[in-house]
Structures are given as C-alpha cells and as structure tokens.
Backbone as CSV, one residue per row, in Angstrom:
resi,resn,N_x,N_y,N_z,CA_x,CA_y,CA_z,C_x,C_y,C_z
1,MET,5.270,-84.634,171.898,4.637,-83.391,172.306,3.121,-83.568,172.267
2,ASN,2.437,-83.124,173.338,0.977,-83.188,173.387,0.369,-82.206,172.406
3,GLN,-0.762,-82.577,171.841,-1.512,-81.655,171.004,-2.378,-80.788,171.907
4,LEU,-2.828,-79.681,171.369,-3.578,-78.718,172.173,-4.990,-79.213,172.477
5,ASN,-5.364,-79.196,173.729,-6.707,-79.526,174.183,-6.998,-78.584,175.341
6,SER,-7.597,-77.447,175.038,-7.828,-76.429,176.048,-9.171,-75.763,175.798
7,ILE,-9.865,-75.422,176.894,-11.173,-74.784,176.774,-11.358,-73.797,177.920
8,ILE,-12.021,-72.692,177.616,-12.414,-71.708,178.628,-13.910,-71.497,178.472
9,LEU,-14.633,-71.672,179.561,-16.082,-71.471,179.563,-16.453,-70.532,180.690
10,GLU,-17.426,-69.676,180.442,-17.939,-68.798,181.475,-19.456,-68.900,181.449
11,GLY,-20.039,-69.219,182.595,-21.485,-69.380,182.668,-21.938,-69.490,184.108
12,ASN,-23.079,-70.148,184.311,-23.660,-70.303,185.640,-23.880,-71.773,185.948
13,LEU,-23.646,-72.139,187.210,-23.903,-73.511,187.642,-25.399,-73.810,187.562
14,THR,-25.754,-74.955,186.991,-27.172,-75.300,186.827,-27.738,-76.015,188.053
15,LYS,-26.879,-76.514,188.923,-27.302,-77.146,190.177,-26.110,-77.136,191.127
16,ASP,-26.337,-77.480,192.363,-25.241,-77.538,193.332,-24.259,-78.637,192.926
17,PRO,-22.947,-78.371,193.056,-21.948,-79.402,192.734,-22.100,-80.630,193.626
18,LEU,-21.718,-81.781,193.085,-21.805,-83.053,193.806,-20.392,-83.548,194.101
19,LEU,-20.042,-83.632,195.379,-18.714,-84.093,195.801,-18.767,-85.589,196.071
20,LEU,-17.886,-86.332,195.413,-17.822,-87.785,195.569,-16.446,-88.197,196.068
21,ASP,-16.394,-89.260,196.847,-15.120,-89.830,197.283,-14.785,-90.967,196.331
22,ALA,-13.902,-90.697,195.367,-13.499,-91.745,194.425,-12.722,-92.830,195.158
23,THR,-11.815,-92.416,196.028,-11.106,-93.338,196.915,-11.085,-92.680,198.294
24,GLU,-10.448,-93.308,199.222,-10.397,-92.766,200.576,-9.694,-91.412,200.634
25,THR,-8.729,-91.192,199.741,-7.949,-89.958,199.778,-8.134,-89.083,198.539
26,PHE,-9.009,-89.469,197.609,-9.150,-88.734,196.353,-10.613,-88.365,196.125
27,LYS,-10.872,-87.067,195.919,-12.235,-86.578,195.745,-12.482,-86.132,194.304
28,VAL,-13.742,-86.267,193.879,-14.192,-85.830,192.560,-15.416,-84.951,192.766
29,CYS,-15.466,-83.823,192.087,-16.634,-82.951,192.143,-17.224,-82.863,190.740
30,LYS,-18.512,-83.189,190.627,-19.202,-83.137,189.341,-20.204,-81.991,189.370
31,PHE,-20.272,-81.261,188.252,-21.197,-80.137,188.154,-21.489,-79.856,186.688
32,SER,-22.463,-79.015,186.443,-22.760,-78.624,185.065,-22.980,-77.117,185.028
33,ILE,-22.673,-76.532,183.867,-22.863,-75.093,183.710,-23.656,-74.808,182.441
34,ALA,-24.362,-73.694,182.483,-25.087,-73.192,181.325,-24.336,-71.962,180.816
35,VAL,-24.075,-71.928,179.517,-23.374,-70.812,178.893,-24.333,-70.149,177.907
36,ASN,-24.603,-68.875,178.130,-25.529,-68.134,177.277,-24.780,-67.385,176.182
37,ARG,-25.405,-67.308,175.016,-24.830,-66.566,173.889,-25.964,-65.832,173.195
38,TRP,-25.743,-64.571,172.888,-26.720,-63.769,172.161,-26.101,-63.313,170.860
39,TYR,-26.900,-63.337,169.803,-26.441,-62.845,168.505,-27.648,-62.396,167.694
40,LYS,-27.384,-61.683,166.599,-28.443,-61.247,165.700,-28.435,-62.131,164.470
41,ASN,-29.627,-62.596,164.080,-29.722,-63.450,162.894,-29.793,-62.593,161.624
42,GLN,-30.024,-63.233,160.495,-30.045,-62.522,159.219,-31.179,-61.503,159.138
43,LYS,-32.224,-61.697,159.931,-33.354,-60.756,159.949,-33.145,-59.646,160.975
44,ASP,-31.932,-59.562,161.539,-31.566,-58.566,162.538,-32.378,-58.710,163.825
45,GLU,-32.795,-59.944,164.121,-33.519,-60.241,165.353,-32.545,-60.818,166.376
46,GLY,-32.717,-60.438,167.625,-31.879,-60.980,168.685,-32.245,-62.426,168.983
47,VAL,-31.242,-63.288,169.046,-31.453,-64.707,169.307,-30.617,-65.104,170.517
48,GLU,-31.231,-65.845,171.443,-30.505,-66.346,172.609,-30.275,-67.840,172.435
49,GLU,-29.044,-68.248,172.681,-28.653,-69.651,172.555,-28.028,-70.080,173.881
50,VAL,-28.457,-71.213,174.404,-27.904,-71.717,175.664,-27.288,-73.089,175.419
51,SER,-26.055,-73.271,175.884,-25.380,-74.565,175.796,-25.088,-75.050,177.209
52,PHE,-25.263,-76.349,177.427,-25.022,-76.946,178.737,-23.811,-77.870,178.662
53,PHE,-22.932,-77.773,179.663,-21.712,-78.568,179.695,-21.587,-79.273,181.041
54,ASP,-21.286,-80.579,180.996,-20.974,-81.328,182.209,-19.487,-81.201,182.473
55,ALA,-19.126,-81.039,183.736,-17.721,-80.859,184.086,-17.415,-81.600,185.381
56,GLU,-16.129,-81.817,185.601,-15.686,-82.374,186.878,-14.278,-81.895,187.167
57,CYS,-13.936,-81.922,188.453,-12.587,-81.565,188.885,-12.202,-82.527,190.004
58,TYR,-10.914,-82.530,190.332,-10.375,-83.557,191.225,-9.573,-82.958,192.372
59,GLY,-9.362,-83.775,193.410,-8.479,-83.436,194.517,-8.934,-82.244,195.324
60,LYS,-7.992,-81.368,195.654,-8.268,-80.187,196.471,-9.236,-79.244,195.762
61,LEU,-9.094,-79.118,194.435,-9.998,-78.267,193.669,-11.440,-78.765,193.796
62,ALA,-11.630,-80.067,193.862,-12.970,-80.645,194.023,-13.582,-80.225,195.356
63,GLU,-12.787,-80.224,196.411,-13.289,-79.824,197.726,-13.685,-78.346,197.732
64,VAL,-12.851,-77.510,197.125,-13.141,-76.076,197.064,-14.387,-75.831,196.216
65,CYS,-14.502,-76.533,195.107,-15.648,-76.388,194.217,-16.944,-76.731,194.938
66,ALA,-16.953,-77.804,195.692,-18.152,-78.213,196.425,-18.523,-77.195,197.497
67,LYS,-17.509,-76.559,198.088,-17.749,-75.595,199.158,-18.243,-74.251,198.602
68,LYS,-17.607,-73.764,197.546,-17.927,-72.436,197.019,-19.058,-72.429,195.995
69,GLY,-19.247,-73.539,195.296,-20.234,-73.575,194.232,-21.652,-73.749,194.745
70,SER,-22.588,-73.120,194.067,-24.006,-73.288,194.357,-24.801,-72.956,193.106
71,LYS,-25.969,-73.508,193.009,-26.811,-73.319,191.835,-26.962,-71.831,191.518
72,GLY,-26.745,-71.481,190.250,-26.897,-70.107,189.798,-25.643,-69.264,189.883
73,ARG,-24.635,-69.710,190.608,-23.419,-68.906,190.772,-22.621,-68.873,189.482
74,GLY,-22.112,-67.708,189.149,-21.304,-67.531,187.947,-19.908,-68.093,188.132
75,VAL,-19.412,-68.782,187.110,-18.075,-69.370,187.157,-17.368,-69.192,185.818
76,ARG,-16.057,-69.185,185.888,-15.209,-69.271,184.696,-14.342,-70.503,184.886
77,ILE,-14.361,-71.387,183.908,-13.628,-72.648,183.980,-12.556,-72.676,182.906
78,VAL,-11.356,-73.038,183.301,-10.272,-73.281,182.361,-9.922,-74.755,182.512
79,GLY,-9.878,-75.460,181.404,-9.600,-76.884,181.498,-9.395,-77.529,180.154
80,ARG,-9.798,-78.786,180.073,-9.624,-79.561,178.849,-10.835,-80.456,178.644
81,LEU,-10.979,-80.954,177.435,-12.073,-81.863,177.115,-11.598,-83.301,177.247
82,LYS,-12.508,-84.161,177.708,-12.199,-85.581,177.825,-13.383,-86.371,177.277
83,GLN,-13.080,-87.347,176.445,-14.133,-88.185,175.875,-14.138,-89.538,176.575
84,ASN,-15.300,-89.910,177.098,-15.485,-91.230,177.707,-16.265,-92.092,176.724
85,SER,-15.801,-93.306,176.496,-16.477,-94.245,175.599,-16.778,-95.532,176.351
86,TRP,-17.925,-96.157,176.055,-18.305,-97.408,176.687,-19.314,-98.135,175.816
87,LYS,-19.524,-99.406,176.135,-20.537,-100.211,175.459,-21.583,-100.606,176.480
88,ASP,-22.850,-100.517,176.084,-23.925,-100.908,176.997,-24.107,-102.421,176.993
89,GLU,-25.086,-102.908,177.745,-25.293,-104.357,177.876,-25.666,-105.023,176.552
90,ASN,-26.136,-104.236,175.567,-26.478,-104.772,174.253,-25.305,-104.695,173.267
91,GLY,-24.170,-104.172,173.725,-22.999,-104.054,172.867,-22.966,-102.785,172.036
92,LYS,-23.924,-101.879,172.244,-23.966,-100.627,171.499,-22.949,-99.645,172.082
93,SER,-22.169,-99.013,171.207,-21.154,-98.052,171.642,-21.775,-96.703,171.974
94,HIS,-21.270,-96.095,173.047,-21.704,-94.762,173.472,-20.470,-93.923,173.741
95,SER,-20.659,-92.626,173.697,-19.559,-91.713,173.941,-20.114,-90.423,174.535
96,ARG,-19.312,-89.781,175.378,-19.719,-88.542,176.036,-18.484,-87.689,176.261
97,VAL,-18.606,-86.399,175.991,-17.499,-85.468,176.199,-17.807,-84.632,177.430
98,ILE,-16.832,-84.539,178.347,-16.978,-83.707,179.540,-15.804,-82.739,179.621
99,VAL,-15.969,-81.715,180.423,-14.911,-80.739,180.666,-14.209,-81.120,181.965
100,ILE,-12.902,-81.261,181.908,-12.099,-81.465,183.112,-11.590,-80.094,183.535
101,ALA,-12.132,-79.570,184.632,-11.757,-78.239,185.107,-10.419,-78.306,185.841
102,GLU,-9.486,-77.487,185.397,-8.180,-77.411,186.042,-8.007,-76.111,186.824
103,HIS,-8.891,-75.149,186.558,-8.890,-73.857,187.246,-10.327,-73.340,187.225
104,ILE,-10.813,-72.860,188.366,-12.176,-72.331,188.450,-12.145,-70.987,189.166
105,GLU,-12.802,-70.001,188.577,-12.971,-68.697,189.212,-14.458,-68.505,189.482
106,TYR,-14.770,-67.922,190.625,-16.163,-67.719,191.028,-16.509,-66.243,191.016
107,LYS,-17.661,-65.897,190.450,-18.143,-64.525,190.528,-18.682,-64.309,191.931
108,PRO,-18.660,-63.067,192.406,-19.221,-62.799,193.731,-20.682,-63.235,193.785
109,GLN,-21.109,-63.754,194.914,-22.488,-64.242,195.033,-23.501,-63.127,194.993
110,ASN,-23.171,-61.984,195.520,-24.096,-60.851,195.519,-23.757,-59.886,194.394
111,PHE,-23.387,-60.427,193.263,-22.962,-59.611,192.133,-24.151,-58.870,191.541
112,THR,-24.112,-57.535,191.608,-25.126,-56.713,190.951,-24.402,-55.574,190.261
113,PRO,-24.491,-55.502,188.940,-23.817,-54.428,188.229,-24.362,-53.073,188.664
114,VAL,-23.480,-52.129,188.856,-23.879,-50.783,189.253,-23.901,-49.922,188.001
115,GLU,-25.055,-49.357,187.719,-25.179,-48.490,186.549,-25.049,-47.046,187.006
116,LYS,-24.186,-46.303,186.318,-24.023,-44.891,186.626,-25.065,-44.099,185.847
117,PRO,-25.577,-43.035,186.423,-26.496,-42.196,185.663,-25.800,-41.630,184.429
118,LEU,-26.563,-41.413,183.382,-26.011,-40.904,182.129,-25.284,-39.593,182.341
119,GLN,-25.793,-38.756,183.233,-25.203,-37.456,183.496,-23.755,-37.598,183.981
120,GLU,-23.495,-38.521,184.901,-22.139,-38.736,185.405,-21.229,-39.291,184.310
121,THR,-21.757,-40.156,183.483,-20.962,-40.755,182.420,-20.484,-39.697,181.433
122,VAL,-21.330,-38.742,181.124,-20.965,-37.698,180.162,-19.947,-36.746,180.769
123,LYS,-20.080,-36.414,182.042,-19.166,-35.475,182.690,-17.762,-36.055,182.858
124,GLN,-17.634,-37.332,183.067,-16.339,-37.944,183.357,-15.297,-37.678,182.268
125,PRO,-15.562,-37.878,180.978,-14.533,-37.624,179.969,-14.079,-36.167,179.933
126,GLU,-14.986,-35.220,180.221,-14.595,-33.812,180.232,-13.562,-33.550,181.320
127,LYS,-13.750,-34.121,182.510,-12.806,-33.939,183.605,-11.448,-34.547,183.253
128,VAL,-11.451,-35.676,182.625,-10.207,-36.317,182.245,-9.483,-35.453,181.212
129,ALA,-10.214,-34.934,180.249,-9.618,-34.087,179.208,-8.996,-32.848,179.810
130,GLU,-9.658,-32.235,180.803,-9.112,-31.058,181.470,-7.825,-31.387,182.209
131,ALA,-7.784,-32.521,182.861,-6.599,-32.898,183.608,-5.424,-33.156,182.674
132,VAL,-5.692,-33.714,181.507,-4.633,-33.999,180.544,-4.116,-32.691,179.933
133,ALA,-4.997,-31.717,179.730,-4.600,-30.463,179.088,-3.627,-29.655,179.936
134,PHE,-3.711,-29.767,181.261,-2.827,-28.993,182.136,-1.508,-29.626,182.148
C-alpha cells in the first residue's frame, strides 16, 4: 500500500508556464506559484508570508496548463510532492522538491470581488427571517 503523499496549493502563477516536448508524443509543463499567507504575530501585528513552489504537469494537462495559464492568474493545484536528487560535477549531492500537479483549477481572469453596500447586507437577513416566519 502506498503511503500518503498529497498536497493542495492555492496561489498565483509567478510567470507564464513553459511547455516542453519531453518526447515526440509526451509534453511537460513547468510553472511556479506564489502562495500568500497572513497571520498576526505575538505583538498582534499583521504579518505577510509568501512561499514559492515549483511545479510541473504532464500529457494533456500540460497542454491545457500552457494554454490557460498566464503570469498572475490564480490557480488551485492538487497533486503530490516529488524529490529529485543528483550529484554535480564535483560529486556534491543536491536535492530539490517539486509539486507534480495532477489537477489544476483556474480562477477567472477578470476576477474582481463584488462588494455589497453595508445597507444591503443588513437588510438581507431581515428579509430571510420574514420569509421563514410565514
């Protein structure tokens, strides 16, 4: 039985995806995403933390990723982690972890959150309460 190796990331593409032909019939798409996190520290100050992840996907998903992806576009990636290890010309060992994307969702390109005026927000629960009471 395989052990669990699963990851979900949501962030923005840091550059346009790069589509490569690994073989004549097999494609690889490489890209990276930035994931933002906000939290309050012990002094109750807001802190922003950004993590960058390299990712790749294969086959038909690679073609779709190259077509739909563009720098700055929001994505959600479901996949797994893969560690690549190698030795350089001096014999020194190196290692790198990448995300293998098995599923990618794209946020709309013209995504702009619509804020409702406070007045409408307050009135809405009253209307719902009236409808439930009848």
